[in-house]
Structures are given as structure tokens and as C-alpha cells.
N, C-alpha and C positions, 0 to 999 in steps of 0.2 A: 577204672582204678589200675587194671593190669597195664593198660597203654601208658598211663601216667608214670607208673614204676619203671617201665621199660624205658621211656624217655629220660627219666632221671639217671638210670644207670648208664645210658648212652652218653649222657652229658659229662658224667663223672669219668667215663673211660675215654673220651674223645681226645683228652690231652695226652694219653700214653700212645706210644707207637706199638702197632700190632704187626707182627710178620705173618701173613696169612698165605698159605699155599693152596692152590685149587687144581685138582687133577681130574681128568675126565676125557671126553672124546673132542678135544679141542684143537683147533689149528686150521680153521677156514674150510673144512670139508663140508660142513653141514650147516645151513643158516639157522635151523632149529637149535643145535647145540650152541651156536654162537649167540643166539638169543637168550639161552640159559645163562651163559657166561656174563653176557652184558648186564642182566639183571642181578645177578649175584654181586658183581662188582659195583654197580650202582648203589645197591643197599648199603654195602660196606663203607663205601666212600661218604655216603650221607650221614652216617652215624658215628664212624670211628676214624681215627688216623691210623691209616694202614699202609704197609709196604706189601705189594701183592706179587706173588711168584706163581705163574701158571705153567703147569707141566704139560707141554704142548707137542703136537706132531709137527708144527711149523712155528717156531718161536718168532720169526720175523713178521709173519702174518698176524700173530697174536698181539704183538707189541704195537703194530700199525693199526690194527682194528679196535683194540681196547685201551691202549695207552697205559699198560701196566709197567711197573718198575722192572720186573724181571720175567723172563720166560726162558725155559730151558727144554731142549729137545728130548724129552723123557724117552720115547721109543728107541733112541739111538744110544741110550746111555746104559751101562752095566749097573747091576745092584750097587757095586762099590762106588761108582761115579755119582749115582743119584742120592746116596745116603747123606753126603754133607749138605746138599741143598734141603733135604728135609730136616735135618737135625737143628738148623737154625731157625725153625719155624716156631711160632707160638700155637699154631693150630693148623692142621691139614683138613681141608674140605675135599671129600671124595664125591664127585658128582657135580651137578645133577646130570640127568639124561638116562637113557636105557642102557646102562653099561654092564649089569649083571646078568649075563646069559651064557649059555653052555660054551660057546666058542671063545669068549674073551673075558670071562668073569675074573680068572686068575690073573690075566695081565692087568686089569684095571685095579686089583686089589694089592698088587706088589708094594706100591707106595704106601699103602695103609699099614701093611705088616712091618715095613722098615720103620715107620713112624712110631709104632707101638714099642718096638725094640729100643728106639731112642728116647722114649719117654715123652713123645709129642702127642697131645690130644688129637683124637680123630673123629670127625663128624661126617656119616653119609648124609648128603644134602639132597633130599627129595629125588632120589634114585628111582629109576624103573627097573623091573626085574622080570626076567624070562624071555624066551623059554629057558628052563632050568630043570633038566630032567636027568642028566648024567650023574650018577652016584658019586663019582670022583670029584666032579666040580661042586656038587652040593656039599661034599664034606669039606672041601676047601673053603667055600663060602661061609659054612658054619663056624670053622675054626677061627676065620678072620673076624667075623661079626661078634663073636663072643669077647673080642678083646678091644673093639672100638668103644668110644664113650657115648656116642649118641647114633640112633638109626632112625632116619626119616625117609619115607618113601613117598612118591607122588600120586599113588592111586591104591585103592584097597586091593586090587588083584595083586599088586606087587607085595603087599603084606601077606596075603594069602600064599603066594609062591615061597616066600621066605619061611613061612611057618611050615608048609608042606616039606620044605628041605631040612626041617629040623632045628630051625632058629627059634629059641624059646623065650628070649628076652624081650623087653618092651620095643615095639616098632610103631612109630608114630606116623600116621598118614597125614601128610600136609597136601601140596599140590605143586605143579610144574612152575619153576621160577619165571618162565617165559611168559606166564599170565600177567606178569608185572611189566612187560616191555612197553616202552613209550614209542609213539610213531616219530619218525624223522622226516625232514623236508625232502621231497623228491627233487631230481634234476629238472631243470627247466625243459619243457617240451618233451617229457618222457613218452607220452602216448604217440607223438609224432614220430620220435625216434624209433619206437618199437613197431611202427607201421599200423597203429591202431586208431589214428585220428582221421576223421573225414570219411569214415566208412558208412555213410547214410545213417549215421547215429544210431547203428545197431547196438544192442546190448552186449556187454562183455561178460563172458562167463568164464571163471577160472577153473583150472584142472590141475591136479598134482598126481604124479605116478611115484612109485618107488621100485628100485631094483630088488630082484630076489637076492638072497645072501645069507650070511650066517645069523643076522638078526631077524631074518624073515624067510625061514627055510621052506615054508609051506606054500610060497606064491609060485604060480605057473604063469610065467610071462605070456605064453601063447593065449592062455585062458583070459587073462585080465586085459591083455592088449585088444583082443576082440570085444570084450565087454564094454571098454571104454570107448572104443571107436564107434560102436553102435549107439552108445549113449551120447556121444558128441554129435553124431549125425542127427539124432532125434532132436537134441536141443537146438542145433543150427536151424533145422526146419520148423520146428513148432514154435520156438521163441524168437525167430529172426535174429540170431545171436552170432557173434564172433566168439570162437573158443580160444582161450589163451592158456597155454600150458606153462606152469611156473616151476622151474627146477629148483629144488631145495638143496640138491647136491650137485651143483654145475660140474664140479671137477671130477665127479665120479660117473655115474651112468644115467642120472635122471634126464639129461638132455637126449641120450640115445634112446631112451625107452619112450619119451615123449614123441620123438619122430617116428618110432616104431608103431606107435598108436595111430598117429596121423597117416601113415602109410596104408592102414587098413580103412581109412575113412572114404566114404563116397563124396563128402563135402570138404575134401582136404584143403581147398582153396580158402576155406573160411576158418582155418585153424593156424595158430601161430605159436611159436616157442619164444619165450622172452630172451633177448639176445645179450643185454647188459648185466653186468654184476651189480647187485644191490646189497646194502647192508640189511641186516634183520629188521631194523627200524624203518628203513626205506620200503621194504617189502611189506611191512604192516600197513604203511601208507597207501601203498598201491593196491592193497586188498580193497580199499573203499571204492575203487574204480569199478569193481564187479557187482553186477546185479545179483549174482548167484555163483555158488562154487560146488564142484564135485571132486572130492580128493581122498587120497589114501593116506599121505603122511600126516602124522600127529600134529606137528607144529604148523603146517599149512592150515588145518582145521582150527587150531587154537588161534592163529591170526584172524581167521574169518569170524570166530566167535567174539574176539576182541573188538572188532570193528562192526559187530552187528549185521554181518553178511549172512543171509540164509544159506544153508549147505546141506548136501547129502554126503554120507562118508561111505567108503568101503572099509569096514573095520577088519583088517587082516590080523590084528594082533590084540592082545588083552589091554595094552595101553590105550589104544583107540577106543575099544569098547568101554574102558573106564571113564574116559573123557566124556563120551556120549551119555553114559549113565549120570555123570555128575551135572551135565547140561540138560538132561531130561529130553534127549533127542532121539526118537525111536528110529532103529535101523536094523534091516535084517542082516544076520551073520554073513559074513563074506563067502563062506562055502555054500550057502544056500541061495546065493544070488545068481539068476540067469538073466540074459537079456531083457526078457519080457518083464520079469519082476522089477529089475532096475528101472526100467522105463516107467512102470506104473508108480514106483516109489518116487521118482523124479517128478512126475506130473503131479502127484499129490502134495509133495514138498513145495513145488512151485506155487500151487494153488493157495498154500498156508504161509507164504513168505511173510506177510505183515504179522501174522501171529508168531511166527518164529522170531522175528526181530524183537517183539515184546518179550518172549520167553527168555531169549539170550540176555536181554538187558537185565532181567531179574536174576538169572542164574550165574552170570559171570562174576559179579562182586563177591558173593560168598566164596567162590573159588579163589579169588585174589586175596581175600582175607586169610584163607588157609595157606596161600603161598607165602604171605608175609610172616606167618607164623613160624617158618623155617628160619628166617633171619633172626627173629626173637630168640629162638632156642639157641642159635649159635652165639648170640651176645650173651645169653645166660651161661653157656658153657665157658666162654672166655672169662666172665665175671668170676666163676667158681675157681677156675684155675688161678686167676690172679690173687684171690683171697687165700687159697691154699699156699701159693708161694710165698705170699706176705707172712702168713703164719709160720711157715718153715724157717724164714729168715729170721724172724723175731725169736723163735725158740733157739 
């Protein structure tokens, strides 16, 4: 009944043009963030007639990658310069992605504050939150979120972090929009081009790293490089595998950290780093070439889950732990993992590959349904604003 009502609302609204702004960590730096943006745009275009403006770090990349009508260089614009771009909108989407953390939360919320000053509805769209421990940042987040129209977060831990920061209004837990990503065709001969074809038909095992930084301040590169190198050597020998490192942030440091791990491997000749650039949808397709994966990055693990590829995670942050809880995948905390424990966990997970595929097939659809709920809430917000505007004009 609810779905039927939603479709009826979409049908009635489809004839109207909606100017939708989307602001977040976009601009081609991270394939996980681009997967989020791709999914948000796909749902908008499916149900509504929209003109989309993305507030991007690299407007040309965003236009080329997503085909949006407008993209503006938000981080190069002053408050006064960006205000007219926001004022023309019917709604501003903030997110998704893990954008509310100590170092950068106020940066990402600037456009939300401007929107509320200009009377533009604002929705936090399945955002990730944390670490959020600095009192001044918590206060800034509280002040902003008390003004926005709707708050949705992608995991329960994000809800808890906001509540601990003093946000006392309704916070709706949905799921990451990237769970709705669809695979795209791969370039012809991709395995040959990457040097992975004809290697005695060995298994391919995917791996992902992530760099330390403001969003992951507790990661020690030396520690996890050694941990992953030891695990990679084990999988090469035990499973007769080729290990393929997948940079999710090619233009930043994922490639460098991948090579740093390989430099510590005894079987380095059996390790590779993907050379070509891929879209998020192509990387999702490429995931199916792997028999198994070991990863740190959230969206690398989401892609594995979407393709039913068994995996082991190193959950360095609450967002990764939240995904594992939703998928019912047992994993020891990152800080408690040593080389021996990780190898034991890998061996156990390898033995349970078939059962994990079955479990993922059951666990992913409910998460996708939660991800779809975020879009339904957005359409509901637009409907409400439309009715209020019509009532005001009639009066």
C-alpha cells in the first residue's frame, strides 16, 4: 500500500521540474562516494523531472561522470558566491557518505546553513557520522541539524554518535545509497590488460587498503601494511592465488599504500595493483572476477556483498562495523587483530565461503530496501513543500 501511494505521488510529481542540489564529498576522488552520487541521481531521474546541481570538488569530472545539468566548484567558492546557487533550489541534499567527522563536519554543513537562511528545504541523505568528539564541532553539528528538515543516517552507529553529540530530534536510520548501484559493462579484455589473464588459472583474491587521515585518525600504516602483507602471502601459498589490490582512491594514496604492502610481501611477484581507471559500476562488475576478498574500505566491502563475493574485513571504523553487523558477518575488531588471528579468521572464512554466499543473498535485499527508503523520504519532503507552497499562493 505504501509503495503504491509512493508511485502515485511520483507520477503526479513527474511533470513538475524540481531543482535539486546535492553536496558531499564528490569530484572523482573516491569511487565509493561516486557510487553514492550515481545511485542518488539514478533514483531521482527514475521518478522525477529534475535539474540536478552537484556541489563538487571537480565540476568537470562530475559532469562527465554523471551527466548532471550543473556542477559548481564548491570548495573554491566563498559563502557569498555559493549562496545564489543554493537559493535557486527546491531542495538541498546533504550527503550521503561519511561527511560528519571532527576535521570536516563544519565544511560540509556550510551549504546546509546557507540553505536554511534562504528558506530552502534541507535533507541529510543517509550520511555517515564520526569520529565526532570535539565539543566545538559537536556544538556546530547540533546547531545545524536542529534547523534541517529531515535527518537520515546510513547506520545505527551514526545515529548513536549524533545522539551522544546532543542531537535530540528524530534521526532515521536507512542505508548506504551505494547498495543500489548497478553493474556496468567492463572494457573488453580487462583481465589481459591488467596482466591477470593466463596465470595458470589461479584464483584471484581482491584486497583494498585505505590511507590514514582525518577520517581514519587511528590507523597505523606500518602496522596494517605488515598485517596485510602477511595475510596476502598466506593466501598466495594456501589458496594458490593471485592477489589484486583495488585502489578506491586512485588519485590520493590508495595506490601508494597498496605498493607499500606489496613491498613487504615475500610473494610480491603474485601481487598486482589495478592500473586502469574504472567507474563505480565497472568496479562492481570486476568484483565478480574475485573468488574472495580482504578489505578495509567500506564501499569495497559493499561491492563484494552486492556481488555475493565472500570476504573478510578489517573494521577500522564504526561505519565498517555497522555494515558487518547488518550483514551478520562476524569479524574481530581491528585493534585486536594480529597476524596469527587474521590468518585463522581468513582460513575459517575460506572454509565457509559457500555458506557466506547464501547469507549475503539473504542479508543484502533488506539493506537495499532500507536504502530505497531514503529516496521515498526525499519525495515525501518535496511533496510536502509543494503542497505548502500551493496553499500559500492560494491564500
